[in-house]
N, C-alpha and C positions, 0 to 999 in steps of 0.2 A: 278418452284421453284426447282423441283428435277433435271432438266436438268442443271440449273445454279450450283447446288451443285457438279454435276459430272464435270462440267468445272473447278471449283475451285480445285478439286482433280487433274485434269490434270496439273495444273500449280504448284501444291505443290512441285514437284520434280525439278523445273527449277533452283533452286538456288545453288545446291551443287558445290564444287570446281571443277576445270578442270585442264588440264596439257599441251600436245604439238604435233607435225606435222606428215603428211602422205605421202605415195607414191601410191602404187597400190590400197590399200583399201581406199575408200573415208573417209574423216574425218567427225565425227559427230559434232565436235567442233573445232574451229580455233581461236587462239589468236594472235594478232599482237602488238608488243611493238615498238613504234616509238622513234625517238630522243628525243621528249619531255618526254616521259615516262622514257627513260633512265636517264634523269637528276635527277629523283627522286631516282633511284638506285645509282646514283653516290655518294651521301652523305653517304649511308649505306655502300658502298664499301670502301669509304675513311676511315670511322670510323673503319671498320673491319681491314683494312691494318694497321692503327695506333695502334690498340690494339695488333695485332700480332707482329709488329716491336718493340713495347714497352717491349715485353717479351723476346727479344733476349738476350741470355746468351753469355757472352765473357769469354774466358779462361784467366787464370792468365798469365801475361807477366813478364819474368825475362830476365835480360841481364846486360851488362856492356859496358861503353864507357870510355876508359882510366882508370882513377882511380875511376870513378863512378860506383857503382853497384846499380841497381834499381829493384823493384818489383811493379807491377801494379795489383791491385785487386779491387773487388767490383765495376765493371763497370755497370753503370745504365744509361738508356736512360730517360732523364728528360722531354723532350719535342720534339714533331714532329711538324713541320710546313709545312704541305703538301697543301699549298695555291694554288699552280699551278698544280692541278690535274684535269685530264679529263678522262671520261668514254665514249668510242665510240664503234660502230660496226666495226668489222673486217670481211669483206666479205668472205663467204665460210669457215670461221673459227669459230668465236664466238665474244668475247668481248676483247677490248683493254683498259687497265688501264695505263695511262701514266702520270708520275710525272716529272715536269721540275723545275729546279731552286728553290728547296725547301731546308729546313735545318733541322738539328737534333742537339739537345743539349744534351750533355753527362756529367756524373760526375763519377770519379773513384779515388781510393785511392792510394797514392804513398808511397813507402818506399825507401829511398835513403841513401846509405853509401858512404862517401867521406873521405878517410884517416881515422881519428878517429871521424869524425863528422857523427852523425846519425840523419836523419830528416824524419818526416812523415807529411802528409797533404793531402788535397783533390786538385784535378785538374778538373777545369771546362773547357770543350772543346766544340767547336761548329763545326759541319760539314756543309759546305756550298756548293751550287751547286750540290745538291743531284738530281740525275736522276734515275728513276725507270721505266722500260718499260716491262709491263707484258701482255701476250696474252694468253687468255683462250680458249681452243678448246672445244666446247660443243657438246656432242653426246648423243645418247640414249643407255641405257644399255640393257641387254637381257630381263629384266623384264618390259621394257618400261618406265623406269625412266630417268629423266634428269641427266646427269653425266658430270663432267669435265674430259675429256679424257686425256688431257695433258696440260702443261703450259710452255710457253717460257718466260724466265725472263732475263733481262739485267739491271744491276745496277752499278752506278758509282758515287763516291764522288769526286768533283773537288778539294776541299782543306779542311783542318781542322786546326783550331787554338786552342791553349791551354793557359790557364792562371793559374799560380801557386799561391798558398796561403801558408802561414806558415812563420817560422822564416827566412829561406833562399830562400824564393820564388823568389826574384829578381836574386839571384845567379844562379838559375837553369834555367833561361829563355833560355839559349843556348841549353838546352836539349829538349826544346819544339818541335823544328822541327824534331828531331830524334824520339821522342815518338809519335808524331802525325802521322808521316809517317807510323809507324807500326800499330797504332790504326786504321788509315784509311784503310790500307790493310786488316786488320782483319774484319772490319765492312763491307767492300765491299764483303768479302767472305761469310758473314752471312745473308745478306739481301735476296737474291734469294732462298737459301735453306729454310729459314723460310717461305717465301711466297709459295714455292712449297709444303711444308708440310701442310700448312694451307689449301690450295685449294684441293689438292689430298687426304688428309686424313680427316681433319676436315669437310670441306664442303661436300665432297662426303659421309662421314658417316652420316651427317645430312640428305642428300638427300635420302639415302638408307632407312631411317625410314619412309618415306612417302609412304603410300599404294597406289597402282594403282587400286585396287578393294576394294570398301568399301560399307557398308550398308547405304542406305538413310533413311529407316525406317524398320519396322518389316516385310515388304512385299517385297521390292525390294532393289537392290544394283545398283552401277554404276561402269563401267570400264572406267577410264580416263587415260589410258596408252598412251605413246607416240607411234605413228605409224612409225616415222622415225626420223632422226637427224633434229634439228632446221635448218631452212633456213635463212641465215644471208645475208643481202645486206648492202649497204652503208647507207640505210635509215631505215631499220627495221629488227626485229627478229620475224619471223613467226613460230608458233608452232601449230601442229595438234594433237588433241586427238581423241581417238577412240569414246568417248562420247556415250557409249552404256549402257542402263539399262538392268537389268536381274531380273528375278523372283528368290528370294532366295531359294524357295523350288525346283525349277528346273533350276539350273544355267547353265546347258548345253543347254537348249532350248533358243535360241535367235533369233532375227529378222535379216534377211540378209539385208545388207545395199546396196540399189539400188539408194539411193538419190544422187543428184548432190552435188559435192564437194563445200562447202561454199567458196565464193570468197570475199576478201576485197581489195578494190581499193584505199582506201584513206590513208593519212598520217598526217592529220591535228591534230588529237587528240592524247593523250598520249597512250591510249590502246584501241584496238578494239576487240570485241567479236563477232564471227559469228557462228550461230547454223544452222545446216542443218535439213531438215524434218525428217531424221533418228533419230536425238537426241530426238525429241518429240515423234515420232512413236514408238521407242523402249521403252520409258517410258510408253506410253499408252498400248502397247502390253504386257508389264510385269505386269502392274497393272490388265489387263484383264485376263492374265494367273493366277494371284494370286486370282482371283475371288472378286476383290474389287468392280467392277461395278455392284453390285447387292444390291437391297434395298427391304426391307419388312416393309412397314409402317402400323402399327396396334396399336390398343388400345391407350395408352398414347403417343405414338409416332405420332399419327394422329392428325394434327391441327384441331380444331373445325370447322374452315371455310371450310377446305378441306373435312372433313367428311360430312358436310351439303351439299356441292356442289355434292359429289358423291351420297348421298342418294336421292337428288332431281333429279339428272340426270337419275339414274337407278331405280327410284320408279316404273315406269311402268313395267320394266323388272322383278323386284322382285314380283310384284303383279301377273304377268303372270306365273312365276315359282311356287311361293308358298307364299301366303300372310302371313303365319306364320313367314317368314324370315325377316319381315319389322324391327323388333327390334334386330335382330342379329348383331353382330360386323361386320364391313366392313373393308376390307384391300385393300391395293394397293401394288402390286409386280412389281418391275422394274428390268430388267436384260439386260445389253448390250450384244447383241448376236454375235458381231464380233468386232475385234480390231478397235478402232477409227483410222481415217486417217487424217494426217496433210498436208496441202498445204501451202507453204510459197511464197508470192509474195512481191513486193516492197511496196504494200499498206498495208501489215500486214499478220498475220497468220490466216488460216481457218481450223477449225476442224469439221469433219463430223463423226457422230456416229449414229448407229441404235440400238434401244432397243425394247424389248418386254414388254408392260405394261398390266398387268392383274388386273382386279377389281374383288374381291372375297367377298362373304359373308361367315361367319364362324358360322353356327348353332352349338349350344352346343351338344356334343356327336355325331355329324354327320360329314361326310366328308365335305370339303369346297365345295362351289357351285360357279362356275365361271359365272360372269355376262357379262364380256366383255374382249376381248383380242385386243390389238392394236400394230401394228408395227409402231414405230415412228422414223423418220429420222430427226436429228437435225443438224443445221449448225450454228457454232459460228464464228464470226469475232473477232479477238483480236489484240490489240496493246500493246506492252510491252515497258516499259521505266525504266531507273534507276534513282532514286532520293536519293542522298546521299548513304546510305547503304541498301536502300530498293528497292525491285523490285515492280514496279507499274504495275498492269495489268488492262487494260480496256477492257471489254468484251461486245459484242453487239450480242444478239440473234436475228438474222434477220428473220429466216424462219425455220419452221419445218413442215413436212408432216407426216400424220398418216393415216393408213388403219385400220378401226375398224370393228371388228366382234361381233355381238350380239348373244348370245346363247339363244334359246328358247326351252327348253326341251320338252314342251308339244306338239310342232309341229315338233321337230327334223329337223329344218331348220336353216340356217345361212344367215344373210344379211350383205353384205359388204358395208361399207360407207367410201369412200375415200375423204379426205378433204386436202386442202392446206391452211395453216393459215399463214398470214403475220403478224409479230409482231415485236416490239422492246423492248428489255429488257436490259437496260444498267446497268453495274456493274462497279464500280471503287473501287479497293482494293489495299492495300499495304502489301506485304509479306516481312518479315525480311529475 
């Protein structure tokens, strides 16, 4: 039971968020986003572009044509129809957002003076054949965060049509071509600067708020900074994280990463997550450094069946030591004496840990008396799977070995009893 509890502690830190990709230093965590996964981002990207373009501000337009004098104000984008939009990978660069053959509906207010006639009204215009080609160059900043390093943008509106309303609406139809040409020119000039500002300022400002080192609980934290720029191919975006846990009390003490770099070979699913042995080992090492893998089971913490088992097992030892200790409280002390080690194979993960288990009696007003000391080596097999938003962990305690030492004070001798016990302890749990 105690070993199973330690195993659950091991998996408690599996679920924190992660970030992006490595070069010389092996990655503790790797994420791959495929073309299928990119389609989910497409709709968010499209909505973001529509929101930014909807907020385009246009300057007031004044001019004259013959005896006509006009002023155009209050330009508003009423609707964007970006139905032909695609988000794709741009090898060695980042992402490409491409809009073809789309449309924009605008509304603006006119003031026109012709001789002694003065007229005002609204103009509804539509821009057709809208093309926007935007390439985002993704890099890693000095802190290890994802960053949009630069953006290349090219926008073009093929044609624009306007429809006048008001008393002299039909009379001014001949002005439509003149006004829409100027409006199309100004709108062309506004699209790319708006998207540049949105990406380089708004999005990067948001990315800068994401910490690359954060606390997991009161004992350990995690470093999930980028080790290098994302690697982009025509089929995927690969990102490597450091994926290293650390003891909050000794943040400069960390485990050296000698693990094999995780490898992802598939492209069928939307997102792939690969974790190296270092990811798990650094977490176990950090919890070990924080002193978490120690237990002292005594009094009300001691289950009745466990207490009965211990008293029955060590009754002879107690009688040989001192019969007066029969009714004294009994305790079980467990301490992992070295950082647990993880091994990952295609069949699953294996965790090996060794611990010192001591059985003590606690006579009132006297020092504790040790009945037995065991060095226990435990091997867990584990299979991890994702179900919706839950991390499902199936553990299988296959084997543990213990070397037991009985203490007999009256003879001052020790007997060693080495045993190998084969067992199966299946646990299936779900962690949020």
